[in-house]
MIDREN-811639 format. One line per field, with one value per residue (C-alpha): residue number from 0; residue in one letter; x, y, z. Coordinates in Angstrom, 1 decimal. Layout:
residues N
pavo	(NUM/...)
vopa	(A/...)
X	(X/...)
Y	(Y/...)
Z	(Z/...)
END
This chain:
residues 416
pavo	(0/1/2/3/4/5/6/7/8/9/10/11/12/13/14/15/16/17/18/19/20/21/22/23/24/25/26/27/28/29/30/31/32/33/34/35/36/37/38/39/40/41/42/43/44/45/46/47/48/49/50/51/52/53/54/55/56/57/58/59/60/61/62/63/64/65/66/67/68/69/70/71/72/73/74/75/76/77/78/79/80/81/82/83/84/85/86/87/88/89/90/91/92/93/94/95/96/97/98/99/100/101/102/103/104/105/106/107/108/109/110/111/112/113/114/115/116/117/118/119/120/121/122/123/124/125/126/127/128/129/130/131/132/133/134/135/136/137/138/139/140/141/142/143/144/145/146/147/148/149/150/151/152/153/154/155/156/157/158/159/160/161/162/163/164/165/166/167/168/169/170/171/172/173/174/175/176/177/178/179/180/181/182/183/184/185/186/187/188/189/190/191/192/193/194/195/196/197/198/199/200/201/202/203/204/205/206/207/208/209/210/211/212/213/214/215/216/217/218/219/220/221/222/223/224/225/226/227/228/229/230/231/232/233/234/235/236/237/238/239/240/241/242/243/244/245/246/247/248/249/250/251/252/253/254/255/256/257/258/259/260/261/262/263/264/265/266/267/268/269/270/271/272/273/274/275/276/277/278/279/280/281/282/283/284/285/286/287/288/289/290/291/292/293/294/295/296/297/298/299/300/301/302/303/304/305/306/307/308/309/310/311/312/313/314/315/316/317/318/319/320/321/322/323/324/325/326/327/328/329/330/331/332/333/334/335/336/337/338/339/340/341/342/343/344/345/346/347/348/349/350/351/352/353/354/355/356/357/358/359/360/361/362/363/364/365/366/367/368/369/370/371/372/373/374/375/376/377/378/379/380/381/382/383/384/385/386/387/388/389/390/391/392/393/394/395/396/397/398/399/400/401/402/403/404/405/406/407/408/409/410/411/412/413/414/415)
vopa	(M/S/R/R/P/E/A/F/I/L/C/F/D/R/P/R/W/Y/R/R/N/V/F/L/S/L/A/A/V/L/L/P/V/M/A/W/Y/S/D/S/L/D/L/K/L/V/I/P/M/Y/L/A/G/L/F/V/C/C/M/F/C/H/C/D/L/A/L/L/K/P/A/R/R/Y/L/T/T/Y/Y/L/M/I/L/L/G/G/A/I/G/G/L/L/V/G/L/V/V/P/Y/V/L/T/G/Y/F/E/L/A/I/G/L/V/A/C/A/L/L/L/Y/R/T/V/R/I/A/W/W/A/I/V/A/S/A/A/V/V/G/A/T/A/W/G/A/G/K/A/V/D/Y/Q/V/A/S/S/R/V/M/M/R/N/F/Y/S/V/V/R/T/V/E/Y/R/D/P/V/P/F/R/S/M/V/H/G/D/I/M/H/G/G/Q/L/R/D/P/E/M/R/F/R/P/S/S/Y/F/G/P/T/S/G/Y/G/R/L/F/A/S/V/P/D/P/P/R/R/V/G/V/I/G/L/G/A/G/S/M/V/A/Y/A/R/K/G/D/T/F/R/F/Y/E/I/N/P/Q/V/L/D/L/A/K/R/E/F/T/F/L/T/G/S/P/A/T/I/E/A/V/L/G/D/G/R/L/S/L/E/R/E/L/S/Q/Q/F/D/V/L/V/M/D/A/F/S/G/D/S/I/P/M/H/L/L/T/R/E/A/M/A/I/Y/M/R/H/L/K/P/G/G/V/L/A/F/Q/A/T/N/R/F/I/D/I/A/P/V/V/A/S/L/A/Q/D/Y/G/L/A/A/V/L/I/F/D/T/P/H/S/E/E/E/A/D/Y/R/L/S/V/T/D/Q/I/L/V/T/S/N/R/R/L/L/E/S/A/Q/I/R/D/A/G/K/A/L/V/V/Q/P/N/F/R/V/W/T/D/D/Y/N/S/L/W/G/V/L/K)
X	(-23.7/-20.2/-19.1/-17.4/-20.1/-17.9/-17.6/-21.4/-21.7/-19.1/-19.9/-23.3/-22.2/-19.9/-18.5/-16.9/-15.2/-18.5/-20.2/-17.2/-17.3/-21.0/-20.4/-17.3/-19.5/-22.2/-19.5/-18.0/-21.4/-22.3/-19.0/-18.8/-22.5/-22.0/-19.0/-21.0/-23.9/-21.7/-22.7/-26.3/-29.2/-31.8/-32.3/-34.9/-32.2/-29.1/-30.3/-31.2/-28.2/-25.8/-27.5/-27.2/-23.7/-22.4/-23.8/-22.3/-18.9/-18.7/-19.7/-17.1/-14.4/-15.6/-15.5/-12.0/-11.0/-12.5/-10.6/-7.4/-7.9/-4.5/-3.7/-4.8/-1.5/-1.6/-5.2/-4.3/-2.2/-5.0/-7.7/-5.4/-4.7/-8.4/-9.0/-6.0/-7.2/-10.7/-9.1/-6.8/-9.8/-11.8/-9.0/-8.4/-12.0/-12.7/-9.5/-7.1/-9.3/-11.2/-7.9/-6.0/-8.6/-10.3/-13.4/-15.6/-13.1/-13.0/-16.0/-14.4/-11.1/-13.0/-14.8/-11.6/-9.8/-12.6/-12.5/-8.7/-9.4/-10.8/-7.2/-7.7/-9.6/-6.2/-6.6/-9.7/-8.8/-7.4/-10.8/-11.4/-8.2/-9.5/-12.9/-11.4/-9.2/-12.3/-14.2/-11.3/-11.1/-14.8/-14.9/-11.9/-13.4/-16.7/-15.1/-12.7/-15.7/-17.3/-14.0/-13.4/-16.9/-16.2/-12.7/-13.3/-16.4/-15.0/-13.2/-12.2/-12.7/-12.3/-13.0/-13.0/-14.8/-18.2/-18.3/-16.8/-17.6/-16.7/-17.5/-18.6/-18.3/-20.8/-20.3/-23.7/-26.1/-24.5/-21.5/-22.5/-20.7/-22.3/-21.4/-22.0/-22.1/-22.2/-24.6/-26.7/-26.2/-26.1/-26.6/-24.6/-23.8/-24.0/-20.5/-21.4/-20.4/-23.7/-25.7/-23.7/-26.4/-29.2/-31.1/-30.5/-30.8/-33.2/-33.5/-35.4/-37.8/-40.9/-39.6/-40.9/-37.8/-38.2/-41.8/-41.0/-38.4/-40.6/-43.3/-41.4/-40.8/-38.0/-34.6/-33.3/-34.1/-32.3/-32.1/-30.8/-29.9/-28.9/-26.8/-24.5/-23.9/-22.6/-24.3/-26.9/-29.5/-27.5/-29.0/-31.9/-29.8/-30.0/-28.1/-29.0/-29.8/-27.9/-27.6/-26.3/-25.3/-24.8/-22.5/-21.1/-18.5/-15.5/-14.6/-18.0/-17.3/-13.8/-15.2/-18.0/-15.5/-13.0/-15.2/-18.3/-18.7/-22.0/-20.3/-17.6/-19.5/-22.9/-24.0/-25.5/-23.7/-22.7/-22.0/-20.9/-21.0/-19.1/-20.8/-24.0/-26.8/-29.2/-26.5/-25.2/-28.7/-29.2/-26.1/-26.9/-29.1/-32.3/-31.2/-34.7/-34.7/-37.3/-36.7/-35.0/-34.3/-33.6/-31.5/-29.1/-28.9/-27.8/-27.7/-30.9/-33.0/-32.9/-31.2/-33.8/-32.5/-33.6/-37.2/-38.2/-40.4/-37.3/-35.6/-38.8/-38.7/-35.2/-36.3/-39.3/-37.0/-34.9/-37.8/-39.4/-43.2/-44.7/-41.4/-41.2/-39.6/-38.7/-37.9/-36.2/-38.3/-36.9/-35.5/-35.9/-36.8/-38.2/-41.5/-41.0/-44.3/-46.2/-43.4/-43.4/-47.2/-47.4/-44.7/-46.5/-49.8/-48.0/-47.0/-50.3/-48.7/-49.8/-47.8/-47.8/-46.1/-45.0/-44.2/-42.4/-41.6/-39.8/-41.1/-38.6/-37.2/-34.1/-30.8/-29.8/-32.7/-31.7/-30.2/-33.4/-34.5/-37.9/-38.5/-40.7/-40.4/-42.5/-43.2/-44.3/-45.6/-48.3/-48.2/-51.5/-50.9/-47.8/-49.5/-52.3/-49.9/-50.4/-47.0/-47.6/-51.4/-51.3/-48.8/-49.1/-51.0/-52.0/-50.7/-53.0/-51.8/-52.2/-54.5/-52.6/-49.3/-47.1/-45.0/-41.2/-39.2/-35.6/-36.7/-39.0/-39.0/-40.0/-39.1/-41.9/-44.5/-42.5/-40.8/-41.8)
Y	(33.1/33.5/36.9/35.3/34.4/31.8/29.8/29.6/28.6/25.8/24.5/26.1/27.5/27.1/24.9/24.0/20.9/19.5/20.1/18.7/15.5/15.1/15.1/12.9/10.3/10.4/10.0/7.0/5.3/6.3/5.8/2.0/1.7/4.0/1.9/-1.3/0.1/2.0/-0.4/-0.8/0.2/0.3/4.0/4.4/3.5/4.8/8.3/9.4/7.6/9.4/12.7/12.4/10.9/13.6/16.3/14.8/14.2/17.7/19.3/17.2/18.3/22.0/21.9/20.6/23.4/26.0/24.5/24.7/28.3/30.1/33.5/36.5/37.1/33.5/33.8/34.5/31.4/29.4/30.4/30.0/26.4/25.7/27.2/25.3/22.0/22.5/23.2/20.1/17.9/19.1/18.5/15.0/14.0/15.6/15.1/12.6/9.9/9.0/8.2/6.7/4.4/1.8/1.7/3.9/3.6/7.2/6.9/4.0/6.0/9.1/7.2/5.6/8.9/10.5/7.7/8.2/11.8/10.2/9.8/13.2/11.5/10.5/13.6/12.1/8.7/5.3/3.9/6.5/5.4/1.8/2.9/5.0/2.1/-0.1/2.4/2.8/-1.0/-1.5/1.3/0.0/-3.5/-2.4/-0.2/-3.0/-5.4/-2.8/-2.4/-6.2/-6.7/-4.5/-6.0/-9.7/-10.0/-8.2/-9.8/-6.4/-3.0/0.4/4.0/7.4/10.7/9.1/6.1/2.8/0.0/-3.6/-7.1/-9.9/-13.6/-16.2/-20.0/-21.3/-22.5/-21.7/-19.5/-15.9/-12.6/-9.2/-5.6/-3.7/0.1/0.6/-2.1/-1.9/-4.6/-3.2/-6.4/-9.6/-12.6/-16.4/-17.8/-21.1/-20.5/-22.0/-19.7/-16.4/-14.7/-16.0/-13.0/-12.7/-10.2/-7.3/-8.5/-11.8/-13.0/-12.2/-8.7/-5.6/-5.6/-9.2/-8.8/-5.7/-7.4/-10.3/-8.0/-5.6/-6.5/-8.8/-7.4/-5.1/-3.0/0.1/0.2/3.0/2.4/5.1/3.3/0.4/-1.6/-5.0/-4.8/-7.3/-5.7/-7.2/-10.6/-9.5/-8.4/-10.3/-10.3/-7.1/-5.2/-2.1/-1.4/2.0/2.5/5.9/5.7/8.5/6.5/5.3/2.7/1.0/0.6/-0.7/-3.3/-4.3/-5.1/-6.8/-8.8/-9.6/-10.8/-9.1/-6.3/-8.3/-11.5/-10.2/-10.9/-7.4/-4.1/-2.6/1.1/2.9/6.7/8.1/11.0/12.0/10.2/13.2/15.6/13.1/12.6/16.4/16.9/14.1/14.0/11.9/8.2/6.9/4.3/1.6/1.3/3.8/2.5/4.5/2.1/4.6/4.7/7.3/5.2/3.2/5.2/6.9/10.4/13.2/15.0/12.1/12.3/15.8/17.3/18.7/15.3/13.7/16.1/14.9/11.2/11.8/13.4/10.2/7.7/6.4/6.9/4.1/3.6/2.7/4.3/1.9/3.0/0.9/1.6/-1.1/0.4/0.3/3.8/5.8/5.2/6.9/5.6/8.8/10.8/8.7/8.6/12.4/12.7/10.2/12.1/15.4/13.9/12.0/8.6/5.5/4.2/0.6/-0.8/-4.4/-5.9/-9.2/-11.8/-14.7/-18.2/-20.7/-23.9/-23.8/-23.1/-20.9/-18.6/-18.2/-14.8/-13.4/-10.3/-8.9/-5.9/-2.9/-1.6/1.0/1.1/4.3/4.5/5.6/2.1/0.6/-2.6/-3.3/-2.7/-5.1/-7.9/-10.9/-10.6/-7.1/-7.1/-10.1/-8.5/-4.8/-2.3/1.0/3.9/6.8/10.2/11.0/14.0/17.2/15.5/18.1/17.2/17.3/19.9/21.0/23.7/21.6/18.2/16.9/13.6/13.9/12.5/9.6/8.2/4.6)
Z	(54.4/53.2/52.0/49.0/46.4/44.7/47.9/48.1/44.4/44.8/48.2/49.0/52.4/55.3/56.6/53.2/54.5/55.7/52.3/50.4/52.5/51.9/48.1/48.6/50.5/47.8/45.1/46.8/46.7/43.1/41.3/41.6/40.6/37.6/36.5/36.8/34.7/32.2/29.3/30.3/28.0/30.8/30.3/33.1/35.5/33.8/32.9/36.5/37.9/35.7/36.1/39.9/39.6/37.3/39.6/42.7/41.2/39.7/43.0/44.9/42.4/42.6/46.4/46.4/44.0/46.3/49.3/47.2/46.4/47.1/48.4/46.3/44.5/43.1/41.8/38.2/38.0/39.8/37.3/34.4/35.3/35.6/32.2/30.7/32.3/30.7/27.3/27.5/28.5/25.6/23.1/24.5/24.3/20.9/19.0/20.7/22.2/18.9/17.2/20.2/21.9/19.8/21.9/24.2/27.1/28.2/30.4/32.3/32.6/33.8/36.5/37.8/37.7/39.7/42.2/42.7/43.8/47.0/48.1/49.7/52.5/54.0/56.2/57.9/59.5/58.7/58.0/55.3/53.6/53.5/52.3/49.6/48.4/48.3/46.2/43.8/43.5/43.0/40.4/38.5/38.6/37.2/34.5/33.6/33.1/30.7/28.7/28.7/27.3/24.3/23.6/24.4/22.3/19.3/16.3/14.9/16.6/14.8/15.9/14.3/14.6/13.9/16.1/17.3/14.9/15.6/14.3/16.6/15.8/17.0/16.8/17.9/16.7/13.3/12.5/12.2/12.0/12.8/12.6/15.8/16.5/20.3/21.4/18.2/15.5/12.0/10.0/9.7/7.6/8.0/7.6/5.8/2.2/1.0/3.1/3.0/0.9/3.0/4.6/8.3/11.2/10.3/6.7/6.9/4.2/6.3/7.3/5.6/3.4/2.5/1.6/-0.4/-2.6/-3.1/-4.4/-6.7/-10.4/-11.4/-12.3/-13.5/-10.4/-9.1/-5.3/-3.1/0.5/3.0/5.6/4.6/7.8/6.9/3.4/4.4/2.0/-0.8/0.1/-2.1/-5.1/-8.3/-11.5/-13.5/-10.3/-9.1/-5.4/-4.5/-0.9/0.8/3.9/6.0/7.9/5.8/8.4/7.9/4.2/5.0/7.5/5.1/2.4/4.8/7.1/4.9/1.3/0.4/-1.6/-3.2/-4.1/-5.3/-8.9/-8.9/-9.6/-6.2/-5.9/-2.7/-2.1/1.0/2.7/4.4/2.5/2.3/1.2/-1.4/-2.8/-2.8/-5.0/-7.5/-10.5/-10.2/-9.7/-10.7/-7.9/-7.8/-4.1/-1.7/1.8/4.9/7.0/8.6/12.3/14.9/18.1/17.8/15.4/12.1/12.3/12.5/9.4/7.3/8.6/7.6/4.9/3.1/3.1/1.8/-1.2/-2.0/-1.8/-4.1/-6.7/-6.8/-7.0/-10.2/-10.4/-8.3/-6.5/-2.8/0.2/3.0/6.5/9.2/12.3/14.5/17.7/21.5/22.4/19.4/17.5/14.1/12.7/13.4/11.8/8.6/8.5/8.5/5.8/3.6/4.0/3.2/-0.1/-0.8/-0.3/1.6/4.5/5.7/8.8/8.8/12.1/11.9/14.6/12.8/13.6/12.2/13.6/11.3/13.1/10.2/11.1/14.7/14.0/12.4/14.4/15.3/13.1/12.4/8.9/7.0/3.3/1.7/-1.9/-4.3/-5.9/-4.8/-6.7/-4.8/-1.4/-2.4/-3.2/-1.0/0.7/1.9/2.3/4.7/7.0/6.6/8.8/7.2/9.2/10.1/11.0/14.7/15.5/15.8/15.0/13.3/10.3/11.1/9.2/9.2/11.7/13.8/15.5/18.9/20.6/23.2/20.9/19.6/22.7/23.5)
END
């Protein structure tokens, strides 16, 4: 074993050139594959691939650093440059990139930059140079395809500290425009002027939201919505209603006003509050909502801080007696039904899950989505209405399922 511990940590043991070349070879295989799958949502494949790829690439870079280690009198400068490089990288990713790049392009750039480090194989043989060039080319091609997918499919793309938000235009079978965060659609609107207020995407007439608004009393109704998206919920607004949206990302509000007409063309009163929905509600006096909807997303599910006992207490303060809480439960990876069921039971409320698979032959309904939405209320009359009774499934708390709080939550019990 080497007498220098850092050499063992970085390259496991002598000979360091051999170890470094093992990681170099593995990186050459993994980098093009990682670039090709950089926009994939197949998590069972992508997570282990990127865990292995990140480990291999980091070890390759660390081994190279160990081999570049200078004589003792230059070590201060050597370590200072490593520290400075880490600090600059952190500043670039955290402060510069969100305001310079309009999309999530830094992963593609990082993969190509790592592939370019393979140029150091020029010391081996001519065939290594050719192989390195092929790896760089394949990685750049895969990364370019991922970047092109984001850019070419987008009508407008914006980015800030919170996220990348873009709008995507579809021509067939009917004109439709959607708002997209990452690969997740956050509502959309039919472009035909006569159908622009027709419910679409996750808000169809047979979804939980559609059945809820068909069952609550006629206007005036006061509705709160955490999470604006495209503003598609306004499709159910009527004259005399007040729809109050809570949205943390100012760019989402900007795009909703610029790219969609829900907020500007509705006959109802539309209010928008910028800021975290839970914190905004916590600061406000009781809004006396007839309906309060949790339609905010972090990735593909509702943020955890909106699903705790403490958050539930805030919601109940803002609901009218007999009011309804509605939770968007549609997502690929997380099943929030047990969480909501435990919260409902904790407050003596009933929880009903409505699963909807739209069956319509109309072209205008092509963009309707399969949905899971949960209604929570003490209003038994509403739950027994035909619209909800025929489609709803009462949620029962799972044995030994612990209520989520601000101090406790666990994904293990809710992963799909």
